[in-house]
Residue frames relative to the residue before (quaternion, step in Angstrom):
aa qw qx qy qz dx dy dz
M 1.0000 0.0000 0.0000 0.0000 0.00 0.00 0.00
K 0.2797 -0.7783 0.5460 0.1338 3.54 -0.70 1.12
R 0.2585 -0.7648 0.5729 0.1414 3.56 -0.89 0.95
H 0.2057 -0.7572 0.6097 0.1122 3.51 -1.06 0.81
K 0.3839 -0.7061 0.5448 0.2392 3.52 -0.92 0.90
K 0.3594 -0.7078 0.5684 0.2161 3.50 -0.99 0.87
K 0.3515 -0.7399 0.5344 0.2085 3.56 -0.77 1.04
K 0.2364 -0.7629 0.5885 0.1258 3.52 -1.00 0.87
N 0.3355 -0.6942 0.5982 0.2185 3.50 -1.13 0.72
H 0.1962 -0.8216 0.5273 0.0920 3.56 -0.41 1.18
N 0.5226 0.5978 -0.4323 0.4274 3.57 1.24 0.20
V 0.7499 -0.2869 0.2525 0.5400 3.56 -0.76 -1.02
E 0.1394 -0.7926 0.5888 0.0753 3.58 -0.83 0.96
K 0.4867 -0.6469 0.5103 0.2902 3.49 -1.13 0.75
S 0.3968 -0.7085 0.5243 0.2562 3.58 -0.89 0.86
D 0.6458 -0.5424 0.3733 0.3866 3.55 -1.25 0.30
T 0.6334 0.5272 -0.3385 0.4543 3.59 1.23 -0.10
G 0.5501 -0.6440 0.3826 0.3691 3.56 1.24 -0.07
T 0.5530 0.5924 -0.4117 0.4169 3.61 1.17 0.04
F 0.4698 -0.7063 0.4510 0.2775 3.56 -0.71 1.04
F 0.7547 0.1966 -0.1298 0.6123 3.56 1.00 -0.78
P 0.2890 -0.8025 0.4872 0.1873 3.60 -0.10 1.20
P 0.3401 -0.7285 0.5546 0.2144 3.57 -0.89 0.91
R 0.7200 -0.3731 0.3126 0.4946 3.55 -1.29 -0.17
L 0.2912 -0.7867 0.5246 0.1455 3.56 -0.86 0.94
G 0.1954 -0.7273 0.6429 0.1398 3.51 -1.19 0.62
N 0.7218 -0.4261 0.2989 0.4563 3.58 -1.23 -0.13
G 0.8446 0.0956 -0.0169 0.5266 3.56 0.78 -0.95
F 0.7720 0.2307 -0.1166 0.5807 3.54 1.23 -0.40
Q 0.0634 -0.7661 0.6326 0.0938 3.54 -1.30 0.19
T 0.3186 -0.7040 0.6007 0.2050 3.48 -1.19 0.67
V 0.0429 -0.8023 0.5948 -0.0249 3.53 -0.85 1.03
C 0.3865 -0.6162 0.6167 0.3011 3.51 -1.31 0.40
D 0.4240 -0.7492 0.4412 0.2533 3.61 -0.70 0.96
V 0.5031 0.6355 -0.4364 0.3906 3.61 1.24 0.06
D 0.1511 0.7838 -0.5791 0.1656 3.55 -0.74 1.09
I 0.6165 -0.5006 0.4403 0.4189 3.53 -1.32 0.09
H 0.5576 -0.5897 0.4616 0.3581 3.57 -1.03 0.79
P 0.5636 -0.6452 0.3906 0.3369 3.62 -0.81 0.94
D 0.6674 0.5035 -0.3050 0.4562 3.61 1.07 -0.68
D 0.7114 0.4648 -0.2494 0.4644 3.61 1.22 -0.34
R 0.3672 0.7605 -0.4795 0.2383 3.61 1.18 0.17
M 0.6470 0.4912 -0.3234 0.4852 3.60 0.97 -0.74
N 0.6011 0.5551 -0.3568 0.4509 3.58 1.05 -0.72
Y 0.6381 0.5289 -0.3271 0.4540 3.56 0.97 -0.86
L 0.6715 0.4980 -0.2978 0.4608 3.58 0.89 -0.93
M 0.7135 0.4067 -0.2417 0.5169 3.57 1.14 -0.64
Q 0.4426 -0.7362 0.4018 0.3173 3.57 1.38 0.25
K 0.3921 0.6706 -0.5098 0.3697 3.52 0.96 0.99
D 0.6945 -0.4590 0.3418 0.4361 3.56 -1.29 0.15
V 0.1129 -0.7921 0.5991 0.0292 3.52 -1.15 0.77
R 0.3530 -0.6721 0.6018 0.2480 3.52 -1.31 0.44
H 0.2530 -0.7589 0.5738 0.1754 3.56 -1.20 0.37
V 0.2103 -0.7498 0.6158 0.1198 3.52 -1.31 0.47
G 0.5464 0.6189 -0.4604 0.3263 3.55 -1.27 0.31
T 0.4389 -0.7151 0.4987 0.2174 3.51 -1.29 0.46
G 0.4954 -0.6473 0.4384 0.3787 3.58 1.22 -0.31
I 0.5695 0.5615 -0.3857 0.4600 3.56 1.19 0.57
P 0.3583 -0.7376 0.5242 0.2300 3.62 -0.68 1.02
K 0.0488 -0.7975 0.6013 0.0077 3.56 -1.16 0.61
V 0.4530 -0.6602 0.5300 0.2795 3.55 -1.32 0.31
K 0.1482 -0.7655 0.6207 0.0817 3.56 -0.93 0.96
T 0.3374 -0.7170 0.5742 0.2058 3.54 -1.09 0.76
L 0.2712 -0.7624 0.5698 0.1434 3.56 -0.80 1.05
A 0.7329 -0.4460 0.2900 0.4240 3.56 -1.28 0.37
L 0.6327 0.5674 -0.3257 0.4143 3.58 0.97 -0.87
A 0.7529 0.3995 -0.2086 0.4795 3.59 1.05 -0.72
K 0.3872 0.7111 -0.5033 0.3019 3.61 1.20 0.05
G 0.8201 0.2112 -0.1786 0.5009 3.58 -0.79 0.99
L 0.4433 0.7179 -0.4463 0.2982 3.61 1.25 -0.12
K 0.6145 0.5692 -0.3517 0.4180 3.58 0.98 -0.81
K 0.7125 0.4321 -0.2477 0.4942 3.58 1.02 -0.79
S 0.7367 0.4448 -0.2441 0.4471 3.60 0.86 -0.93
N 0.7971 0.0678 -0.0014 0.6000 3.61 1.07 -0.76
P 0.0951 -0.8629 0.4923 0.0632 3.60 0.55 1.12
C 0.6508 0.5113 -0.3342 0.4511 3.61 1.03 -0.63
L 0.6321 0.5041 -0.3183 0.4950 3.58 1.01 -0.79
Y 0.6167 0.5443 -0.3266 0.4655 3.56 1.04 -0.82
E 0.6604 0.5145 -0.3076 0.4522 3.59 0.88 -0.93
A 0.6673 0.4979 -0.2987 0.4664 3.59 0.94 -0.87
T 0.6977 0.4619 -0.2871 0.4662 3.60 0.89 -0.86
M 0.6306 0.5110 -0.3470 0.4699 3.58 1.08 -0.58
A 0.5845 0.5474 -0.3739 0.4678 3.61 1.11 -0.56
H 0.6015 0.5559 -0.3343 0.4662 3.58 1.10 -0.78
E 0.7077 0.4667 -0.2679 0.4578 3.57 0.80 -1.03
Q 0.6197 0.5486 -0.3510 0.4380 3.59 1.04 -0.66
V 0.5758 0.5467 -0.3758 0.4778 3.59 1.16 -0.49
H 0.6532 0.5047 -0.3101 0.4716 3.59 0.95 -0.87
V 0.6272 0.5340 -0.3342 0.4581 3.59 0.98 -0.85
K 0.6588 0.5076 -0.3030 0.4654 3.58 0.90 -0.97
N 0.7160 0.4647 -0.2525 0.4557 3.58 0.87 -0.97
A 0.6843 0.4841 -0.2837 0.4657 3.61 1.19 -0.45
K 0.4628 0.7320 -0.4316 0.2525 3.61 1.17 -0.45
T 0.6966 0.4824 -0.2924 0.4433 3.59 0.76 -0.98
N 0.7103 0.4509 -0.2743 0.4657 3.59 0.80 -0.94
C 0.6238 0.5351 -0.3508 0.4490 3.59 1.00 -0.71
K 0.6607 0.4953 -0.2932 0.4819 3.57 0.95 -0.92
A 0.6737 0.4963 -0.2905 0.4641 3.60 0.96 -0.87
F 0.5980 0.5523 -0.3493 0.4640 3.61 1.08 -0.71
K 0.6654 0.4943 -0.2872 0.4799 3.59 0.91 -0.95
K 0.6687 0.4997 -0.3036 0.4593 3.59 0.89 -0.93
C 0.6241 0.5441 -0.3349 0.4498 3.58 0.97 -0.84
L 0.6801 0.4725 -0.2888 0.4803 3.60 0.90 -0.91
D 0.6460 0.5169 -0.3195 0.4619 3.59 0.97 -0.84
D 0.6476 0.5153 -0.3171 0.4631 3.59 0.98 -0.83
E 0.6387 0.5178 -0.3269 0.4659 3.59 0.98 -0.79
V 0.6427 0.5085 -0.3199 0.4754 3.59 0.98 -0.84
A 0.6450 0.5293 -0.3220 0.4473 3.60 0.94 -0.85
N 0.6817 0.4774 -0.2824 0.4772 3.59 1.13 -0.60
N 0.6015 0.5456 -0.3624 0.4573 3.59 1.25 -0.24
I 0.3473 -0.7870 0.4810 0.1694 3.55 -0.37 1.28
F 0.8073 0.3402 -0.1460 0.4597 3.59 0.88 -0.93
S 0.8066 0.2161 -0.1275 0.5353 3.63 1.15 -0.07
N 0.3835 -0.7024 0.5503 0.2380 3.53 -1.30 0.40
S 0.5788 0.5722 -0.3643 0.4527 3.54 1.08 0.78
N 0.4123 -0.6656 0.5595 0.2720 3.53 -1.40 0.10
S 0.4591 -0.6012 0.5505 0.3532 3.53 -1.19 0.45
T 0.6183 -0.5297 0.3982 0.4226 3.59 -1.16 0.36
E 0.6067 0.5529 -0.3548 0.4476 3.59 1.10 -0.64
E 0.6538 0.4985 -0.3104 0.4772 3.58 0.95 -0.86
Y 0.6458 0.5263 -0.3185 0.4523 3.55 0.91 -0.92
N 0.6948 0.4745 -0.2754 0.4651 3.58 0.83 -1.01
H 0.6115 0.5475 -0.3453 0.4550 3.58 1.05 -0.75
C 0.6855 0.4737 -0.2855 0.4734 3.61 0.82 -0.99
K 0.6394 0.5322 -0.3215 0.4523 3.57 0.98 -0.85
Q 0.6931 0.4654 -0.2767 0.4758 3.58 0.86 -0.94
K 0.6494 0.5447 -0.3130 0.4286 3.58 0.91 -0.93
H 0.7926 0.2674 -0.1187 0.5350 3.58 1.06 -0.77
S 0.5368 -0.6874 0.3717 0.3181 3.58 1.13 0.77
G 0.6380 -0.5499 0.3225 0.4319 3.55 1.04 0.78
G 0.6464 -0.5360 0.3088 0.4465 3.56 1.23 0.39
L 0.6143 0.5244 -0.3555 0.4705 3.59 1.27 0.17
A 0.7086 -0.4158 0.3193 0.4722 3.59 -1.25 0.05
S 0.5272 -0.6762 0.4256 0.2892 3.58 -0.94 0.87
D 0.7625 0.2980 -0.1582 0.5521 3.57 1.01 -0.80
C 0.3109 -0.7958 0.4943 0.1605 3.57 -0.04 1.32
K 0.6812 0.5062 -0.3059 0.4314 3.58 0.78 -0.99
K 0.6750 0.4856 -0.2905 0.4734 3.58 0.85 -0.96
D 0.6380 0.5359 -0.3098 0.4579 3.57 1.00 -0.88
E 0.6944 0.4647 -0.2733 0.4767 3.60 0.86 -0.97
Q 0.6285 0.5309 -0.3440 0.4525 3.61 0.96 -0.79
E 0.6593 0.4997 -0.3007 0.4746 3.57 0.92 -0.91
A 0.6684 0.5053 -0.3026 0.4542 3.60 0.94 -0.87
Y 0.6789 0.4732 -0.3019 0.4733 3.61 0.93 -0.82
K 0.6031 0.5389 -0.3636 0.4622 3.61 1.06 -0.64
K 0.6485 0.5044 -0.3097 0.4787 3.57 1.00 -0.83
T 0.6260 0.5403 -0.3340 0.4525 3.60 0.99 -0.81
V 0.6584 0.5008 -0.3003 0.4749 3.57 0.92 -0.92
E 0.6418 0.5372 -0.3215 0.4430 3.59 0.90 -0.93
I 0.6946 0.4625 -0.2700 0.4804 3.59 0.85 -0.99
A 0.6685 0.5108 -0.3052 0.4461 3.60 0.89 -0.92
E 0.6453 0.5138 -0.3289 0.4598 3.60 0.99 -0.76
K 0.6238 0.5144 -0.3343 0.4843 3.60 1.09 -0.67
L 0.6805 0.5038 -0.2821 0.4512 3.55 0.90 -0.98
L 0.5798 0.6093 -0.3566 0.4067 3.56 1.11 -0.71
K 0.6954 0.4754 -0.2523 0.4762 3.58 1.16 -0.69
E 0.6170 0.5716 -0.3427 0.4186 3.59 1.23 -0.30
S 0.5408 -0.6484 0.4345 0.3137 3.57 -1.00 0.84
K 0.6050 0.5775 -0.3591 0.4142 3.58 1.05 -0.64
C 0.7172 0.4305 -0.2363 0.4944 3.60 1.23 -0.43
A 0.3054 0.7969 -0.4813 0.1999 3.60 1.26 0.18
S 0.6869 0.4871 -0.2951 0.4514 3.61 0.92 -0.83
E 0.7126 0.4199 -0.2456 0.5055 3.60 1.24 -0.36
K 0.3192 0.8057 -0.4622 0.1881 3.57 1.32 0.02
D 0.6908 0.4748 -0.2907 0.4614 3.62 0.77 -0.98
N 0.6621 0.5116 -0.2987 0.4591 3.56 0.94 -0.91
L 0.6555 0.5022 -0.3058 0.4739 3.58 0.95 -0.87
A 0.6608 0.5140 -0.3113 0.4496 3.59 0.87 -0.94
K 0.6504 0.5131 -0.3104 0.4661 3.58 0.97 -0.85
N 0.6888 0.4787 -0.2783 0.4680 3.56 0.94 -0.90
I 0.5937 0.5679 -0.3708 0.4329 3.61 1.03 -0.69
K 0.6285 0.5323 -0.3357 0.4571 3.60 0.95 -0.82
I 0.6708 0.4899 -0.2888 0.4761 3.58 0.92 -0.93
W 0.6806 0.5061 -0.2906 0.4429 3.57 0.84 -1.00
K 0.6087 0.5487 -0.3588 0.4468 3.60 1.05 -0.64
T 0.6604 0.4746 -0.3184 0.4870 3.61 0.98 -0.69
Y 0.6472 0.5129 -0.3144 0.4683 3.58 1.08 -0.75
A 0.6014 0.5610 -0.3591 0.4412 3.61 1.14 -0.53
V 0.6679 0.4381 -0.2855 0.5296 3.57 1.27 -0.37
T 0.7968 0.0558 0.0167 0.6014 3.56 0.86 -1.05
P 0.2401 -0.7965 0.5374 0.1385 3.61 -0.05 1.23
P 0.4683 -0.7245 0.4361 0.2559 3.58 -0.92 0.89
N 0.7877 0.3549 -0.1750 0.4722 3.60 1.09 -0.44
C 0.5946 0.5311 -0.3972 0.4546 3.60 1.08 0.66
């Protein structure tokens, strides 16, 4: 049996969620700023040519493969984790809007094109934390504290009786993450 080596792209790889620049990942969900490079311009970006951007400047929650069906199978866990993501959405609103405005302003200053140079794009992205909260640790701590608060309330509700063990186990983990976030 002949083995074939899988070639790796050591440049920028597309994440499994379809976002060209992967945001901070969670277990089942992620909050993203919807501002991104136009799908047709991704190669241009890699070749450091001008690119167009898409998006409205509004952060949103994406469901990852791990969380597909969670709302139906574990509605209480889903509610707690969505409360976590809503904290990220709230904390990302200003930077996401500013990231979009920065790119739009750069395009408005370009007399001959409706695009950004890769330098302009990267400058706006860096200046506005890629459209996410500027302080990852503070953002994650606040989100995990909210998750614990909601999960502890849900733990007492009869509708969550079948998820009691799972919620209790996760609350212990989330409490440690509220002090030391795992992804910052």
